[in-house]
C-alpha positions in Angstrom: 29.9 -13.6 28.2 33.6 -11.7 28.7 35.5 -13.3 26.2 38.7 -15.0 27.1 42.5 -14.3 25.2 44.2 -16.7 23.7 47.0 -18.0 25.9 50.4 -18.6 25.1 49.7 -22.5 23.8 46.9 -21.5 22.0 48.8 -19.0 20.1 52.3 -21.2 19.3 49.9 -24.4 18.5 47.7 -22.2 16.1 50.4 -20.6 15.2 52.4 -24.1 14.2 49.3 -25.0 12.7 49.0 -22.7 10.1 52.8 -22.6 9.1 53.0 -26.5 8.8 49.7 -26.7 6.8 50.5 -23.7 4.5 53.9 -25.4 3.4 51.8 -28.2 2.9 49.5 -26.2 0.3 52.0 -25.1 -1.8 53.7 -28.2 -1.8 51.2 -30.9 -2.2 50.4 -30.0 -6.0 53.8 -30.6 -7.2 53.3 -33.9 -5.9 49.6 -34.1 -7.3 51.0 -33.1 -10.6 53.5 -36.0 -11.1 51.2 -39.0 -9.4 50.2 -41.3 -11.7 49.0 -44.3 -9.1 45.1 -43.2 -9.3 44.4 -44.8 -5.3 47.9 -42.6 -4.1 46.5 -39.9 -5.9 43.2 -39.9 -4.4 45.2 -40.0 -0.8 47.4 -36.9 -1.8 44.3 -35.2 -3.3 42.5 -36.0 0.7 46.2 -34.4 2.3 45.6 -31.1 0.2 41.8 -30.7 1.3 42.6 -30.9 4.6 45.1 -28.4 4.9 43.2 -26.2 3.0 40.7 -26.5 5.3 42.8 -26.2 8.4 44.5 -23.5 7.1 40.9 -21.3 6.3 39.9 -22.3 9.7 43.2 -20.8 11.5 42.3 -17.9 9.6 39.4 -17.2 11.1 40.4 -17.8 14.8 43.7 -15.4 14.1 41.6 -12.9 12.3 38.8 -12.3 15.1 42.0 -12.2 17.5 43.0 -9.0 15.1 46.5 -11.3 15.7 48.8 -11.1 12.1 48.8 -14.0 10.0 52.4 -15.4 9.4 53.8 -15.0 5.8 54.8 -18.8 5.8 55.2 -20.2 2.3 53.6 -18.7 -1.5 53.8 -19.9 -4.7 57.4 -18.8 -5.8 58.2 -21.8 -3.2 57.8 -24.5 -5.5 58.7 -25.4 -9.3 55.4 -27.7 -10.7 57.2 -27.9 -13.4 60.1 -29.8 -12.1 60.9 -33.2 -13.0 59.9 -36.0 -10.6 62.0 -36.0 -7.8 60.4 -39.0 -5.8 58.2 -42.1 -6.5 54.2 -41.8 -6.3 54.9 -44.7 -3.8 57.0 -42.7 -1.6 54.2 -39.9 -1.8 52.1 -42.2 -0.3 54.4 -43.2 2.6 55.1 -39.3 3.2 51.9 -38.4 3.7 51.0 -41.3 6.0 53.9 -40.5 8.1 52.9 -36.7 7.9 49.0 -37.8 9.4 50.9 -40.1 12.3 52.5 -36.5 13.4 49.9 -34.9 12.7 47.6 -37.1 15.3 49.9 -36.5 17.8 50.9 -32.6 17.4 46.6 -32.0 16.9 46.2 -34.6 20.1 48.4 -32.4 22.4 47.4 -28.8 20.9 44.0 -30.1 22.3 45.0 -30.8 25.9 47.1 -27.6 25.9 43.7 -25.5 24.9 41.6 -23.6 26.9 39.3 -21.9 25.0 36.4 -23.6 24.0 36.6 -22.7 19.6 40.2 -23.8 19.7 39.5 -27.4 21.8 36.9 -27.7 19.1 38.7 -26.5 16.3 41.9 -29.3 17.4 39.0 -31.6 17.8 38.0 -31.4 14.2 41.9 -31.6 13.6 42.3 -35.2 14.8 39.2 -36.0 13.3 40.6 -35.2 9.9 44.1 -36.6 10.3 42.5 -39.5 11.4 41.0 -40.0 8.3 43.7 -39.6 6.3 46.0 -41.6 8.4 43.7 -44.8 8.0 42.9 -44.3 4.6 46.6 -44.0 3.7 47.8 -46.7 5.8 45.3 -49.0 4.6 46.6 -48.8 1.3 50.3 -49.2 2.2 49.1 -52.1 4.1 47.3 -53.2 0.5 50.7 -52.5 -1.5 52.7 -54.0 1.3 54.5 -51.1 2.1 53.4 -50.9 5.6 57.0 -51.4 6.7 55.7 -53.2 10.5 57.2 -54.0 14.0 58.2 -57.7 13.5 56.1 -60.4 15.3 57.0 -62.1 19.1 55.4 -64.6 20.8 52.4 -64.1 22.9 53.2 -64.4 26.7 51.5 -67.9 28.4 50.4 -65.8 31.4 50.9 -62.2 33.2 53.9 -62.0 35.0 56.1 -59.4 37.0 59.9 -58.3 36.9 61.6 -60.0 40.0 65.6 -59.4 39.5 67.3 -56.1 38.8 68.5 -57.8 35.5 65.8 -56.5 34.0 67.1 -53.0 33.5 70.9 -54.1 32.8 72.2 -52.9 29.4 76.0 -51.9 29.2 77.0 -54.6 31.3 76.0 -58.5 32.3 73.5 -60.7 30.3 71.0 -58.3 28.4 67.7 -59.7 28.2 65.6 -59.4 24.8 64.0 -56.6 24.1 60.5 -56.6 25.5 58.1 -55.3 23.2 57.4 -51.5 24.1 61.3 -51.4 23.0 60.5 -52.6 20.5 57.9 -50.5 19.3 59.8 -47.4 19.8 63.1 -48.9 17.8 61.0 -49.7 14.7 59.1 -46.4 15.0 62.1 -44.4 15.1 63.6 -46.5 12.3 60.8 -45.7 10.1 60.8 -42.0 11.1 64.7 -41.9 10.0 64.8 -43.9 7.2 61.9 -41.4 5.6 64.0 -38.2 7.1 66.9 -39.4 5.3 65.3 -39.9 2.0 64.4 -36.7 2.3 67.3 -35.6 3.0 69.5 -37.5 0.3 66.7 -35.6 -2.1 68.0 -32.1 -0.8 71.4 -32.7 -1.0 71.0 -33.6 -5.0 68.6 -30.4 -5.5 70.1 -27.5 -3.1 71.4 -24.4 -5.1 74.4 -23.4 -2.5 76.9 -25.6 -1.8 76.6 -25.3 2.4 72.9 -26.9 2.0 74.1 -29.8 -0.3 76.8 -30.4 2.5 74.5 -29.7 5.4 72.0 -31.9 3.9 74.5 -34.7 3.3 75.2 -34.7 6.9 71.5 -35.2 8.0 72.0 -38.3 5.8 74.7 -39.6 7.7 73.5 -38.7 11.1 70.0 -40.3 10.1 71.7 -43.7 8.9 74.0 -43.6 11.6 70.9 -43.1 13.9 69.3 -46.0 12.3 72.3 -48.4 12.3 72.0 -48.0 16.2 69.0 -48.9 16.5 68.6 -51.8 14.1 71.7 -53.6 15.6 69.3 -53.8 18.3 67.0 -55.8 17.1 69.6 -58.2 15.2 70.9 -58.9 18.3 67.6 -60.7 19.1 67.7 -62.1 15.7 64.6 -59.4 14.9 64.5 -58.3 11.2 65.6 -55.1 10.0 63.0 -52.3 8.4 63.0 -50.7 4.7 64.9 -47.8 4.1 63.5 -45.5 0.8 66.7 -44.4 -1.0 65.8 -45.9 -4.1 62.5 -44.2 -4.4 64.3 -40.8 -4.7 65.2 -40.0 -8.5 68.6 -38.7 -9.3 66.9 -35.4 -10.6 69.0 -32.2 -9.4 66.6 -29.8 -10.2 64.7 -28.4 -7.3 60.9 -28.8 -7.1 61.0 -26.5 -3.8 63.0 -23.4 -2.6 66.1 -23.7 -0.1 63.7 -22.0 2.5 61.3 -24.6 2.4 63.2 -27.4 2.5 64.9 -26.3 5.7 61.8 -25.2 6.9 60.9 -29.2 6.1 64.0 -30.4 8.1 63.6 -28.3 11.2 59.5 -29.0 11.4 60.7 -32.9 11.7 63.5 -32.7 13.1 62.0 -31.2 15.9 59.4 -33.9 15.8 62.8 -36.6 16.2 63.5 -35.0 19.7 60.3 -35.9 21.1 60.1 -39.2 19.8 63.6 -39.8 21.3 62.3 -38.1 24.2 59.4 -40.4 24.9 61.6 -43.6 23.9 64.3 -42.0 27.0 60.9 -42.8 29.5 59.6 -46.0 28.1 62.1 -48.1 27.5 63.9 -49.8 30.4 66.7 -51.3 29.3 70.1 -48.6 30.3 71.7 -49.1 27.1 68.4 -47.7 24.7 67.8 -45.0 26.6 71.5 -44.1 26.7 71.6 -44.8 22.9 68.4 -42.4 22.7 70.0 -39.3 25.1 72.9 -39.2 23.1 71.4 -39.1 19.6 68.7 -37.0 21.0 71.6 -34.5 21.9 73.3 -35.0 18.1 70.3 -34.3 16.5 69.5 -31.1 18.5 72.4 -29.8 17.8 71.9 -30.2 14.1 68.9 -28.5 14.4 70.7 -25.5 16.2 72.5 -25.4 12.5 69.9 -25.6 10.8 68.1 -22.6 12.9 71.8 -20.6 12.1 71.0 -21.1 8.3 67.7 -19.8 8.6 68.8 -17.1 10.6 72.0 -15.9 8.1 69.8 -16.1 5.1 66.4 -14.7 6.5 64.7 -17.2 6.5 63.0 -17.5 9.9 59.8 -16.2 10.4 60.0 -15.4 14.3 57.0 -17.1 16.4 55.2 -14.6 18.9 56.5 -14.0 22.1 56.7 -12.4 25.3 57.2 -8.9 26.6 60.6 -8.2 26.7 59.7 -6.4 30.4 62.9 -5.6 30.9 63.9 -4.0 27.7 60.6 -1.3 28.3 62.1 -0.7 31.6 65.5 0.3 29.9 63.9 2.4 27.2 62.0 4.6 29.7 
């Protein structure tokens, strides 16, 4: 049977999977060392075990193809002896969000894969990540930390939209938010709250002034986005969600290298762009779609600036790319 070569989608998703999980392998031991809550410690340990298994599996696939492994991160990117930067509760919230984002990424990676071994791998990733998501969510609910969406009345019957006013946003009487729009707003407030707390913590510990200012700018951007989304909920007397700044200590000693922090911000920024793009397609009210469009553009600009910082400092590892055919001809 002829061996099928990895295609671009498979390479991209395997490469990204390896880089992200390598970061977790080196950063999670810091959280484990600081953890005092036994139930939360078990979630952190499970997260590490899953990342280790995933990295080993990716290495096996790539080595069979004589594909060079990304360099990623090393023990030098983490200081396990740095003081506590986050509460145990924050670690639980963070790793539940990691599983949430992982489920979306691995699901998309599965449907974009052709080779049987790659599909089997991403199917297994979905299974592992589902286990982590459910266990961490159960503990969040148990501790009252789930930050769930508000409740709305159950409709008396199924109905259809009969007026164009259903789409009205900036002008005229706006209808109340529907369940799909509430879901998108809550989903992105929750993500923004986590990202904002991480950016605030990074602004405390970054070694260079330029990076500290960059992280402060990101925190202010998250605060603005949260306020836009929360104001839409308030218009319909729906409660706002909890933010996580109180879960960050006042430590200024960095557990993570500047390179690792920037990589994490670029990773989470890409997640935001994906989520905002989905929200644009799902929200019917014009004003909500326009808010997400505007804030997506702002996030993309912040990510571009992050990439420039990574390149300037020699921190950005180049993803695999297509052959530069034009350059081949010019060099003959």
